[in-house]
N, C-alpha and C positions, 0 to 999 in steps of 0.2 A: 504494500500500500504506500510506503514511503521509505526512502533510503537515508536513514539518519545514522551517524556514527554510533549512537547508543540507542538500543531498542528498549523501550520501557515496557515492563510487564503489566503495569496498571497505571491508572491516572494518579497524578500527585495528590497527596493528602493536604488539603488546604484549610483544615479546621483550626490550625494554630501553627506558629513558626516551629515549635518543637516537633509537631507531627510531620511537618514538611521535611525537617532535617532527618527524622527517622525514616521517612520515605526514601530520601536520597541514600541513606545508609543501607536500606534493604536492597536498593537497585545495584549497589556495588559491594554487597556483603562479602563476596569471594575475595577480592583484593583487600578489602578492609580487614578481614580476619587474618589473611596472610601477613599484612603489615603489622598487625597487633602481635602475631606470633613472633615475627622477627624482632619487634620491639621488646617483647618479654625476654627473649633469649639474650639480646644485646644488653639489657639492663641487669639481668640476673648475673651475667658474667662480671659486670662492674661490682655488683653487690657482693659477690662471692670472693672477689680479689682480696679485700682486707682479711677475710678469714684465712685464706691460704698464706698470706704474709705472716700472720700471727702464728700459724702452725709451723711454718718454716723456722721462725725464730725459736719457739719453745721446743720443738722436736729435733731441729737440725743444728742451728747455730749455737745455742746455749749449751747443749750437751756435747757438741762437737761430733755429731753423727752425720757424716758426709752422705751416706746412703739415703737417710730420710730427707736431708736437705735437697739432694738431687731429685728425689721423688716430687717434693713440693714445688721446686723450681720448674721441673718439667710440666707439672700440672698447670702452673702459672703461664708458661709459654703456650700450652695448648689452649688455655682459656683465652689468652690474648688473641690468638689466631682466630678462634671461634667468634670472639667479640668483633674483630675486624670484618669478618665475612658477614655476620649478622647486621652490623652497622650499615654496610653497603647495601645489602638487600632491603633493610628497613627503609633506608632513604629512597631507594628506587620505588618501593611499593607505596611509600607516603606521597611522593610526587605524583604517582599514578592516581592515587585516591584524590589528591588535590585537583588534578586536571579533570578527572571524571566528574567530580561534584560540580566544578565550575562550568564545564561545557555541557553537562546534562541540564543544568539550570538554564544556561543560555539557549540551549536547543529547545527546551520546553517553552521558554518565553517566545522564541522565534516562531515555533509552531502555533502558539496562541495568536501572535500578530497576524499570521497568514490566514487564520480561521475566524478572526473576530469581526471582520467587516469594518464598519465605522465605529464600533463600540469603544475601542481603545483610543482612537484620536479624539473622540468627544470627551473622554475622561482624563487622559494624560497628554502632555505635550510630547513631541518627538524626543526631546532631550531627556525627559523623565524615563521613557521606555528604554532609551539607549543606556541610561545610567544603571538600570537594573542588570544589564548584561555586562557592561564594562566595569562596574564597581561592585554591586551587590553580589553578583555571582561569585566574584573572587573572594569577597569577605566570607561568604558561606563556605567556600572550599577550605578555608584556613582550619576549620575545626576538624576536618578529615585528615589534614596534614599532621596535626598534633595528636591524633587519636592513638597512633602507634606508641609514641613516647609516653602518653598518659597511661596506657595499659601496662607498659613496661615499668613505669614508676610505681604503680599500685603493686605489681608483683614484686618489685625490688624492695618496697617498704615492708611487705609481709615477710619476705625472706630475711631481711635484716632484723626485724622484730624477733623472729624465731631464733636466729643465731645469737642475738644479744641475750635472750632469755637463757640460753645455754651457759652463758658466762655469768650473768647476774640478773636475778629476777627484778631487783630494783631498777637497774638500767633498762631492762626489758619494758617495764611499765612506763618509764620516761619516754621511750620510743613509741610505744603503743598509743599513749595518750598525747604526747607532746607534738607529734607531727600533725595529727588532725587539728589540734588546738592552734598551731601556727597557721594552718590553712584557713581556719575560721577567722583568725585575726585579720586576714587580708580582705575579707568580705566588707569591712567597714570602708575600705578605699574603693572596692570594685563597684559598689552600688552607685555612687555619684559618677563613676566612670561610665556606667551604662547610660545614664541620663544624658551626659554630655556627648557621648558618641551618637546617640539618637539625634540630638540637636545638630551635630556636625553633619550627619548624613542628610538631614532635611535641607540644610543650607547648601550643601554641595549639589543636591538634586536640583534645587531652584537655580543655582548658578549655571549648571550644565544645560538646563532647559532654556534659560535666557540666552546663553551663548549659541546654542543650536538654532534658535529662532532668529537671532540677529544675523547669523551667517547666512541662513536661508533667504532672508529678506534684504540682504545688503544692497543689492542693486536698486531696489525700491527706495531704501533709506537714503541712498546717495542721490537719487532723483529728486527727493523732496528736501534734501539737506538736513536730514534728521539723524545721520549716523552718530554724531557726537552725543546726542541725547541718550542713545542706547549704549554707547560706550561708557558714559557716566553711570548708567544703571548697572551695567555689567561690573564696573569697578566697585560700585557699592555692594553688589552681591558677593563679589570676590572678597571684599573686606570683611563682610559678615562671616563668610566661610572661613577666612583666616582666623578671625577671633574665636570662632567655634572650635577650630582645630587647635588653637593655643590652649583653650580650656581642656581639651582632651589630652594634650601634651602634659599639662599640669597634673592631671589625674594619673597619667602613666608614670610621671616622675615620682609622684607620691607613692604609687604602687611599688616602684623599684626601691624607693627608700625604705618603705615598710618591710619589703622582702629582706633587704640587707639587715635591718634591725632585728626582725623577728628570727630569721634564720641564724644570724650571728649570735643572738642571745641563746638560742637553743643549742647551737654547737658548743659554745663556751660552757654552758651549764652541763651538758652531757659529758664533755671531755673532763671537766673539773671533777665531777662525781667519779668517773673512771679512774682519774689520777689518785684521788683519795683512797679508793679501794685497792689500787696497786701498792700504795705506800703502806697500807695496813696489811698487806699480804693476802688479801682476798682473791686477787687475780694475778696471773703471771705477766711478765714483761711483754710477751708476744700478744697476749690478750689485750693489753693496754694499747699496743700499736694497732691492733685490729679495731678497737673501739674508736680510736682517732680516725681511722679510715672510714668506719661507718658514719661518723659525724660529718666527714667531708662528703660522703656519698649522699647522705640524707638531704643535703642542700638541693640536690637535683630534683628529687620528687616534689619538694615544696615549691620550687620555682616552676616546674612543669605544670603542677596543678594550678598555680596562679596564672600562668600563661594560657592554659586551657580555658580557664574561666573567662579571661579577657577576650580570647578569640570566640568563645561561645557567645559572649555578649554581642560582638560585632556580627557574628553569623545570625544571631536572633534578630537583630535590627535589619540586616539584609534580607533575611527570609520573610519578614513581615512586608517589606516593600515588594518583593517578588510575588507574594501571595495577593497583594492588592491588585497587581497586574493580571495574574492568572485567574483570580476570582471574578474578574469583570465578565458579565454574561456576554457571550458572543451574539452578534447581531443575526447570524445565520448558523444553523446547526441542525443535525438530524436528531431531534429531541425524542422521538418515539417511532412507532411503526411507520414505514414509508409506503407510498403507493408507486407503482411502476410508471416511468415516463413513457410517453407515446413512442411506439416503435418507428413510425414513419413521420416525416415532417407534418406538423400540425399547426393550427392557428393558435395565437396567443390572444386571450380576451382579458382586458383590464376592466374589472367591474366598477372601479371608481370613476373612470372617465368614459367608459362605454366604447373604448377603442378596440377594434379587432384587427390584429396583424395577420393577414392571410399568409400561408406558407408559400415560399418562393417569391422572387422578384424584389424590387426595391421600394421601400415606403419611407416617407418623411413625416416628421412630427414638427408642427409649427405652433407657437403660442405667443401671445402678447406678453406673457410673463415667463421668462426663461426658466424660472424655478418649477413651473408646472410641467413643462416638457421634460426637464431634467429629472423631475420626480417620477414621471412615467417611465423613463428609461431605467431608473434605479429599480422600479417595481418589476419591470420586465426581466432585469438581470438578477432579481432576488438578492438585493443588498441588505434588506432588513425583514426578517420573518415577522416581527411584531407588527410592522406596517401591513404586511400581506394578510395577516389574520383579520384586519379590519377592511382593507381594500384588496380583496382577493384577486389574484391573477390565475387564470386557468390556462393550462397548456394541454390542448386536446380536451379530454373529458375530466381531468383531475386538477386539483389545486397545485400550483407550482411549488408552494412552500412545504408541501407534504412529500415531494419527490426526493430521491437520494441526492444530496448536495453534490457529490462527486460527479454524477451524471449531468446534473444541471450545469455545473461549471465547465464540463467538457463539451457541451453542446450549445450553450448560450454564453457568449462572450460580450462584455461591455467594455468599450474603449472610452474612458472618461475624457472630459474636456481639458484637464490639466495633463499635458504629456509628461510621463515619468520615465526617466532613463536611469540605469544603474551602472556601477563600475564593472568593467570587463571589456572583452573584445566586441566589436560591432556584430560579429557573427553570433556570439553568445547572447547579445542583447536582443537581436531580432528573432533568434531561434533558440530560446533557453533550453528546450528539451533535446536539441540536436537531431531533429527528425528530418530535416530537409537538406537537400543538396544545395550547393552554391548557385546552381542554375535556377532553382525555385526561389531562393532568397533574392536573386537579382530580378526575377520576374515580379516579385512583390514590390521591390524597390521601384521598378518602372511604373507599376500601377499607382504607387504613391508619389510619382514624379520626384523621386529623391535621388536620381542619378547624379545630379550635380553635387550632392552632399558626399557621395562616395568618391567622385572624381577629385575632391579636395583633400582626401585622406591619403597619406603617404603609403600606408600598408593596406588600403582597401578594407575588406571585411576583417582583417586581422588587426586593424588599428584599435588602440585602447580608447574606450569611452570614459571620460572623466566623470567624477561623482555628479549625479543628477544631469549629466550631459551638458555641463557648463560650457564646453567648447563649441557647442552648436547654438545657432540663433533659435528664437522661438519657433519660427516656421520650419526650420530643419528638424527640430525635435518633434514637432507635430507630424511631419511627413514620415519620419522614422517610426514613430509610434503607430501610425496608420499601417505601415508595412508590417510591423510586428503583429498587429491585429489581423491582417489579412492572412498571415502565415499560420494562424491558428486553424484556418479552414473550418471555422465553427459553422454549425448548421444554422444558428441564428446569431448574427453579428449586429450589435447595437453601437453606433458611432455617434458620440456627442460632440457636436461642433468640430468635425475633423479638419476643417480648412479655414478656421477663423483667423489664422496668422499668416496666410499665404496670399500672393497677389492674384489678380483676376485670371491672367493667362494660365498660371499654374493650377488654379482651382478648376478652370474649364477642362484642362487635360485630365485632372484627377477624376472629375465627374464622368467623362467619357470612358476612361479606363476602368473606373469602378463599375460602371454599367456592364462593360464587356466581361469583367472578372466575376461579378456577383449576380448578374442578371440571368442566371441559369436555374433550371429546376433543381430543387434540393437545397438551395441556398436562400435564406431569408435575410435581408439587410434592412435595418431600421436606422435612419439618419435623423438626428435631432439638429435642425439648422433653420435659419431664416434667410439663407443665401439663395437668390434666384438661380445662380449657376448650378448649384446642386439640386435645387427643387425641380428644375427643368429636366433633369435626368431621371427623376423618380417615376415609377409606375403609378404610385398613389401618394397623395399628400393628405395628411390628416391635420385639421386645424382645430386647436383647443381654445375655448373661451371660458374663463372662470373654472378651468380645470376639467371641463366636460367637452365631449365631442360636439363640435358646432357645425363643421362642414367637412366633406371629403370628396376628393376628385383629383384631376390632374392639376398641375401648377397653373396652366393657362386657364382652365375652367374656373378655378378659385379666384384668380386675378380678375376675371371678367364678371363674376357673379357675387363675390363676397367682399364688401367694402372693408370690413374689419381685417380680413386677411391681407387685402391690398395695402392697408396702412402699416401692418406689421412688417411686410416685405420691404416697403419703402424705408421704414425706420431701420430695418436690418441692413439694408444697403448702406445707409449713411453710417451706421456703427461699424460696419466691416471695412469701410474705407474704399469700397469699390466704385463709388461715385455715381453719377447720373449722366444721362445724355445731355448734350449741350443745350438743346432747345426744348426739352420736355421734362416730365417727371421721371423719377427712377422707375416707377411701375410701367410707364409707357416704354421706356427703354428696355425693360425686361421683357415685355410682351413682344416688342419688335425683334429682339435678339432671339427669343425662343422661336419665333416664326421663321427665323433664318436657319438656325442649326439645332434647335431642340434643347440645347443646354448652354447656349451662348449668353453673352452679357455685353452691353454696349460699351462698358468702361475698359480701359487699359491703363492701370496705374503702375505696372511694371515694378516688381520687387515685393519682398516680404514686408509685413507690417510689424 
């Protein structure tokens, strides 16, 4: 169904940040358990080292027994080698866990973005969504990186407690109770750290969102001379983020200071009690050395526990942000039982407007209010199921929103008014699935009259498209987007203002080529436009008034019989920049041009708008 790097066994648990983290852990439990095993082996080797040193002193050095000394030294060498191997494997497994958690979260968010329709853009800005993958996913992954060390620290703490009890029950109690007490003392610093990290994350998210929006609209801002205003706003947001980050740094510094104080006090107390017992003869010299080694070792579990708690706080904050994105109800989805889509090309009936789009041929939708025609296009393309539950669209005999979404998307394609291009080669941009040969891609480019765009590229179809196609003009992006839509070979293709940014000559060529390409049985094409050039090429033109079907016929028939339609077309000409005839109205010019070539236009303004 989809080719993702990580296949998920079940949907993410979004009931709470903790449950989401547990879901991630269950998805990578194999590598997580392996990393924890290596972490335990690595830490136990460290914990056992002081014991071996103590035995070597008491059984080998002090009595002068070279054999026993050699035995313990050999055991220490073997333990060191095992520790080195376990440390390497633990690190590799921990990095794997970190990457899996980060990219599985990013993948889940990406999948949500592609399936949510307009739901996410209405709730979150682009910058906020990007921040969940660029920042929050990485924060979440940190807890899985530290998991192996935390598991090893717990195992090492239990082993050291057991070994110390063998030497002195008093010192055993100090370790058993003292280490958890030291960890609990750190909670007084960790709690304000959690609050400050949440504030810093919110400030960083707002700054990222503002930055992304400013960059996206930079051309417009420069046009109205307002870029300095948004630069000042971004500077203000950046300053707020910096101050929030400083507060986090203060808490982290406090945490480090408390760690040094608490751990240092514990180590001094533990070693002092051991030294007193050695002086009184209760323990041997080698056991005292071992106790000092244990004191040094126990610093690590306490620090690791504090580090794990700090990372868990960051992961908890990040998980909450990701849950906010993932929990946003999708605008379209297969919520329950579906009904089969029609097997053969069938009519589309919009109950709200009363418009019927017959299968095959080219149809146009015209409205005095562009929002009405655009809304109809969105309903035909099933952009929002909630809308379709009230204003039902039927495809054949059944409701469109009850059909399998995958089949609807594969057979009905909507090319929106805002041309969107992405980073990659032009070939990948026009044919993302890689289904077509270069000959077919070139044929679509010719229909979209975009050959001049290709001629201007050094590497042709292999040329790199910059982010959002910034290297192209508005008209070039629009024509490339049209070529991409044609390459889908959709049964029903809905084009919203596909030529609003091109000149009259180019629009005339596109209209003629579009009729040849899509005016065949089995292909249904719906064009939302008010341009006479395109309207003259349509088999049927539907005119909406107050959102309802008002008139239907050919472009020429409606011009001659429907005054409201005539006024919309005249206004559309003026807005498109295609001009009017020198001695008459735009409508008269359109009628005359259509009488000449069926899709013509009296104006020639030469060049993109």
